[in-house]
C-alpha positions as CSV (number, residue, x, y, z in Angstrom):
1,X,62.1,21.9,76.8
2,X,59.8,24.9,76.1
3,X,58.6,25.0,79.7
4,X,62.2,25.2,81.0
5,X,62.9,28.1,78.6
6,X,59.8,29.9,79.9
7,X,60.8,29.3,83.5
8,X,64.3,30.6,82.8
9,X,62.7,33.7,81.2
10,X,60.4,34.6,84.1
11,X,62.5,33.5,87.1
12,X,64.7,36.6,87.4
13,X,63.4,39.2,89.9
14,X,62.5,42.4,88.0
15,X,62.5,46.0,89.4
16,X,58.9,46.0,90.4
17,X,59.3,42.7,92.2
18,X,62.4,43.9,94.0
19,X,60.5,46.9,95.4
20,X,57.7,44.6,96.5
21,X,60.2,42.2,98.2
22,X,61.8,45.2,100.1
23,X,58.4,46.6,101.2
24,X,56.2,43.5,101.3
25,X,53.5,45.7,99.8
26,X,51.7,45.5,96.5
27,X,52.7,48.2,94.0
28,X,49.7,49.1,91.9
29,X,50.2,49.0,88.2
30,X,46.8,50.5,87.1
31,X,46.3,53.3,89.7
32,X,43.9,55.1,87.4
33,X,41.6,52.2,87.5
34,X,40.9,52.0,91.2
35,X,37.5,53.4,92.2
36,X,38.2,56.3,94.5
37,X,37.7,55.3,98.2
38,X,36.9,51.7,97.3
39,X,38.8,48.9,99.1
40,X,38.2,46.6,96.2
41,X,39.0,47.6,92.6
42,X,38.0,46.5,89.2
43,X,40.6,46.2,86.5
44,X,39.2,47.7,83.3
45,X,40.1,47.1,79.7
46,X,42.8,49.8,79.5
47,X,45.7,47.4,79.8
48,X,44.8,45.9,76.5
49,X,46.6,47.4,73.5
50,X,44.3,48.3,70.6
51,X,43.8,45.2,68.4
52,X,45.4,43.1,71.0
53,X,42.6,41.2,72.8
54,X,45.0,38.8,74.7
55,X,47.6,39.8,77.3
56,X,50.0,37.3,78.9
57,X,52.1,38.4,81.8
58,X,53.9,37.2,85.0
59,X,52.1,37.8,88.3
60,X,54.6,39.8,90.4
61,X,55.9,38.0,93.5
62,X,56.7,38.9,97.1
63,X,53.5,40.9,98.0
64,X,49.8,40.0,98.3
65,X,47.5,41.2,95.5
66,X,44.3,42.8,96.9
67,X,40.7,41.9,96.3
68,X,39.7,42.8,92.7
69,X,37.5,41.8,89.8
70,X,37.7,42.2,86.1
71,X,35.8,43.2,83.0
72,X,37.4,40.3,81.2
73,X,38.0,36.5,81.3
74,X,41.3,35.6,83.2
75,X,43.3,32.4,83.4
76,X,45.9,31.8,86.1
77,X,48.4,29.2,85.1
78,X,50.7,27.8,87.8
79,X,53.9,27.2,85.9
80,X,55.9,26.4,89.0
81,X,55.3,26.2,92.8
82,X,51.9,27.1,94.4
83,X,49.7,30.1,94.9
84,X,47.2,30.6,97.8
85,X,44.2,32.6,96.7
86,X,40.7,33.6,97.7
87,X,38.1,33.3,94.9
88,X,34.6,34.6,95.6
89,X,35.3,34.2,99.4
90,X,36.6,30.6,99.1
91,X,40.3,29.8,99.9
92,X,42.1,27.7,97.3
93,X,45.7,26.6,96.6
94,X,46.7,26.5,93.0
95,X,49.4,23.9,92.3
96,X,51.9,23.4,89.5
97,X,50.2,22.6,86.2
98,X,46.8,23.7,87.4
99,X,44.8,26.3,85.6
100,X,42.3,28.7,87.4
101,X,39.7,30.1,85.1
102,X,38.0,33.3,86.3
103,X,34.9,34.7,84.5
104,X,34.0,38.4,84.4
105,X,33.0,39.8,87.8
106,X,34.5,37.0,89.9
107,X,36.2,38.4,93.0
108,X,39.8,37.4,93.5
109,X,42.8,38.1,95.8
110,X,46.2,36.4,96.1
111,X,48.7,35.8,98.9
112,X,52.3,36.8,98.2
113,X,54.2,34.4,95.9
114,X,57.7,33.2,96.9
115,X,60.7,33.4,94.6
116,X,60.3,29.9,93.4
117,X,56.6,30.4,92.5
118,X,55.8,31.4,89.0
119,X,52.2,32.2,88.1
120,X,51.2,33.5,84.7
121,X,48.1,35.5,83.9
122,X,46.2,35.1,80.7
123,X,43.7,38.0,80.1
124,X,41.1,37.8,77.4
125,X,39.2,40.8,76.3
126,X,37.1,39.0,73.6
127,X,33.4,38.5,74.3
128,X,33.5,35.2,72.5
129,X,35.2,33.4,75.4
130,X,33.0,32.8,78.5
131,X,33.3,30.2,81.2
132,X,29.6,29.3,80.7
133,X,30.4,28.2,77.2
134,X,33.2,25.9,78.3
135,X,31.0,24.3,81.0
136,X,28.0,23.9,78.7
137,X,27.0,20.2,78.4
138,X,25.8,18.4,75.3
139,X,22.1,17.7,74.9
140,X,22.6,14.0,75.8
141,X,24.0,14.7,79.3
142,X,21.9,17.7,80.2
143,X,18.8,17.1,82.2
144,X,17.4,16.8,85.7
145,X,19.5,13.7,86.6
146,X,22.7,15.4,85.4
147,X,22.0,18.6,87.3
148,X,21.0,16.7,90.5
149,X,24.3,14.8,90.5
150,X,26.5,17.8,89.7
151,X,24.8,19.9,92.4
152,X,25.1,17.1,94.9
153,X,28.8,16.3,94.2
154,X,30.2,19.7,93.2
155,X,27.9,21.8,95.4
156,X,28.0,25.5,94.7
157,X,31.1,25.1,92.5
158,X,28.9,23.7,89.8
159,X,27.4,27.1,89.2
160,X,30.3,29.2,90.2
161,X,31.9,31.7,87.8
162,X,35.4,30.1,88.3
163,X,36.9,26.7,87.6
164,X,40.1,24.8,88.4
165,X,41.4,22.3,85.9
166,X,44.4,20.0,86.6
167,X,46.5,19.8,83.4
168,X,49.2,17.5,84.8
169,X,48.2,14.7,82.5
170,X,46.9,17.0,79.7
171,X,50.0,17.4,77.6
172,X,48.3,18.9,74.6
173,X,46.7,21.7,76.6
174,X,49.9,22.5,78.4
175,X,51.8,22.6,75.1
176,X,49.2,25.1,73.7
177,X,49.6,27.3,76.8
178,X,53.4,27.2,76.5
179,X,53.2,28.1,72.8
180,X,51.0,31.1,73.6
181,X,53.5,32.2,76.3
182,X,56.4,31.7,73.9
183,X,54.8,33.9,71.3
184,X,54.2,36.6,73.9
185,X,57.8,36.5,75.1
186,X,59.4,36.6,71.7
187,X,57.2,39.2,70.1
188,X,57.7,37.8,66.6
189,X,56.0,38.7,63.4
190,X,52.3,37.6,63.4
191,X,52.7,36.6,67.1
192,X,49.5,38.2,68.2
193,X,47.5,36.5,65.4
194,X,49.1,33.1,66.3
195,X,48.3,33.7,69.9
196,X,44.7,34.5,69.1
197,X,44.4,31.3,67.0
198,X,46.0,29.2,69.7
199,X,43.5,30.7,72.3
200,X,40.6,29.2,70.3
201,X,42.4,25.8,70.3
202,X,43.1,26.1,74.0
203,X,39.5,26.9,74.8
204,X,38.3,23.8,72.9
205,X,40.9,21.6,74.7
206,X,39.9,22.9,78.1
207,X,36.2,22.3,77.3
208,X,37.0,18.7,76.3
209,X,39.0,18.3,79.6
210,X,36.2,19.7,81.7
211,X,33.6,17.5,80.0
212,X,35.8,14.4,80.4
213,X,36.3,15.1,84.1
214,X,32.5,15.7,84.6
215,X,31.6,12.6,82.7
216,X,33.8,10.5,85.0
217,X,32.1,12.0,88.1
218,X,28.7,11.4,86.6
219,X,29.4,7.8,85.7
220,X,30.7,7.0,89.3
221,X,27.7,8.7,90.9
222,X,25.0,6.9,88.9
223,X,25.9,3.5,90.3
224,X,24.0,3.3,93.6
225,X,22.0,6.3,94.5
226,X,18.3,5.5,94.4
227,X,17.5,9.2,93.7
228,X,19.4,8.9,90.5
229,X,17.3,5.9,89.5
230,X,14.1,7.8,90.3
231,X,15.1,10.8,88.2
232,X,16.2,8.6,85.3
233,X,12.8,6.9,85.5
234,X,11.0,10.2,85.3
235,X,13.1,11.3,82.3
236,X,12.4,8.0,80.5
237,X,8.6,7.9,81.1
238,X,7.4,11.4,82.0
239,X,4.4,11.2,79.6
240,X,2.7,8.3,81.4
241,X,4.5,7.8,84.7
242,X,2.4,8.1,88.0
243,X,3.7,8.3,91.5
244,X,2.0,4.9,92.3
245,X,3.7,3.2,89.4
246,X,7.1,4.7,90.3
247,X,6.7,3.6,93.9
248,X,5.9,0.1,92.7
249,X,8.9,0.1,90.4
250,X,11.3,1.3,93.0
251,X,9.8,-0.8,95.8
252,X,9.0,2.1,98.1
253,X,5.9,3.2,100.0
254,X,4.1,5.9,98.0
255,X,4.1,8.5,100.8
256,X,7.7,7.8,101.7
257,X,8.7,8.1,98.0
258,X,6.9,11.4,97.7
259,X,8.6,12.9,100.8
260,X,12.0,11.6,99.6
261,X,11.7,13.3,96.2
262,X,10.7,16.5,97.9
263,X,13.6,16.4,100.4
264,X,16.3,15.5,97.9
265,X,15.2,17.8,94.9
266,X,13.2,20.6,96.6
267,X,10.4,19.7,94.1
268,X,7.4,17.5,94.2
269,X,7.0,14.5,91.9
270,X,4.3,16.3,90.0
271,X,6.6,19.4,89.5
272,X,9.4,17.2,88.2
273,X,7.2,15.3,85.8
274,X,5.6,18.6,84.5
275,X,9.1,20.1,84.0
276,X,10.2,17.1,82.0
277,X,7.1,17.1,79.9
278,X,7.5,20.7,79.1
279,X,11.2,20.2,78.1
280,X,10.1,17.4,75.7
281,X,7.4,19.5,74.3
282,X,9.8,22.4,73.7
283,X,12.1,20.2,71.8
284,X,9.3,18.8,69.6
285,X,8.0,22.3,68.9
286,X,11.4,23.3,67.6
287,X,12.5,20.1,65.8
288,X,9.2,18.9,64.2
289,X,6.1,20.2,62.5
290,X,3.7,18.1,64.6
291,X,0.5,20.0,65.5
292,X,0.7,21.6,68.9
293,X,-2.3,19.7,70.2
294,X,-0.7,16.4,69.2
295,X,2.5,17.4,71.0
296,X,0.5,18.3,74.1
297,X,-1.1,14.8,74.1
298,X,2.1,13.0,73.2
299,X,4.1,14.6,76.1
300,X,1.4,13.7,78.7
301,X,-0.8,16.7,79.2
302,X,-4.5,16.0,79.7
303,X,-5.7,19.1,78.0
304,X,-4.5,21.8,75.6
305,X,-5.5,24.5,78.1
306,X,-3.4,23.0,80.8
307,X,-0.5,22.6,78.4
308,X,-0.6,26.2,77.3
309,X,-0.9,27.5,80.9
310,X,2.1,25.5,82.2
311,X,4.1,26.2,79.1
312,X,3.7,30.0,79.5
313,X,4.6,29.7,83.2
314,X,7.8,27.9,82.3
315,X,9.0,29.7,79.2
316,X,7.2,33.1,79.3
317,X,5.6,32.5,75.9
318,X,3.0,30.3,74.2
319,X,4.0,27.1,72.3
320,X,3.1,28.9,69.0
321,X,5.2,31.9,69.8
322,X,8.2,29.6,70.5
323,X,7.7,27.7,67.3
324,X,7.4,30.9,65.2
325,X,10.5,32.3,66.9
326,X,12.5,29.2,66.1
327,X,11.6,29.1,62.4
């Protein structure tokens, strides 16, 4: 019911849209924000009212929106229809009930929307909301195996500063979006405060949706790939595992296995093992009071000198400095 009311509110063609329909040209709202002589412009924070860190508005139809970037986080919610866009040089089509999340400094342009297309922009000035926070994994899933799979399946999108989530089956998240839109439309007492509170709920809901979708991808990908089994074995036994033992466990020739690891991960077996040992040592330094030399031996380093050298190379500080900093 709420969605129908929102569609009814935004469907009429306003004066700005009528001008764009007649000319087919984008009419700039924030002319003072274009850098003089620059084909691409960056929308600043001026459109936010003081004490209003969230702006929700309809994207005007009938004309293409030129390449731009922002100083703030932006969500594009496809309320109805479709929207063809180019994000960081990649063409995408946003469909109904999909949400495009754009981090600061992502580059973005949109093709003209038709009359039946309704795209809503959510602009967030707050520094507390960042795409990297939403995409952050829990400690259990993070690791070389996880990163390998996500890079292999999602490619460059895994590290991109934008994200598309399909909310078709995510009723709660859609309801939160619609409630935020409703508060913006009606401008009732405490509406901005309610909108800000709902934005925190929305961000947590979107994080849960993202993690759920990633977990499903991860589960499917770990079934057959021998490289996944190799990386999992390194994570489980990095302190004692040798290349000969791994080759025997996997059933591969030692040289073939070494070349396979290098080809698939761009790292040698030794580099992967060392990285895993250092990660384990870092966690023990922070979470326990074990002596540093004992941690060095426990995680698989043959000497304290070697441990200190590798640790500084990886983290830019000594184990003692890290522990002192964490306390």
